[in-house]
N, C-alpha and C positions, 0 to 999 in steps of 0.2 A: 800572841797572847793565849790563844786556845791551846797551843802546844805546851806552853808553860803550865797552864792550869791542869792539863792532862797529865803531865809529868808529876806535878805536885800531888795530885790525887792518887796516881799509880804508886808513888812512893809511900804514901800513908797506907794504902791498901796492902802493899807488900810488907810493910812493917807490922801491920795487924796480923797478916798471915804468919809471919815469922814468930810473933808473940804467941799466937795460938798454937803453933807447932811446938814451941818451947814448953808451953803449959802442958800439952798432950804428952810430950816425951817425959817430962818430970813426973807426971802422974801415971806412967806405965802404959800409955797408948803409943808405943813406938811406931807402928805402921801408920797410924793416922797422922802422927806428928811429922813423920818423914814425908808423907805425901803433901801435907800442908807446907812444909818447909821448902820442898822442891818447887812446888807451885808458886810460892811467894818469891823465891829467888828468881825463877824464870820470868815472873811478871815484872820484877824490878829491872832485870837486865833488858828485857824487851822494851820497857818504857823508856829507858835511857838511850838505847840504840835508836829507836824511832824518833825520839826527841832530837837527838843529835843530827840524824839524817834530815829531819824537817828544818832544822836551823841552817844546815848547809845548803839546802835547796833555796831557802829564803835569801841567803847571802848571794847565792849564784844568780838569782833573779834580779837582785838589786845592783849587781856589778855592771858598770857600763861596758858595752861590747865594742870592741875596736873594729873599725871598718877597714878592710884591706882592699 
């Protein structure tokens, strides 16, 4: 549950950063917009990768282990 909430919030923070980047670039602040855009995309990618890894770990813990 916490992983899903974290992903959800990271997604909206990333979207806000991309929106701010777009606004900056449209209004002539290309460097600031580029930095915000790269940071926003990096945050989104990181959130989804960590969320996926967390879900895989949860599934691995829930799988029954076979005894040999």
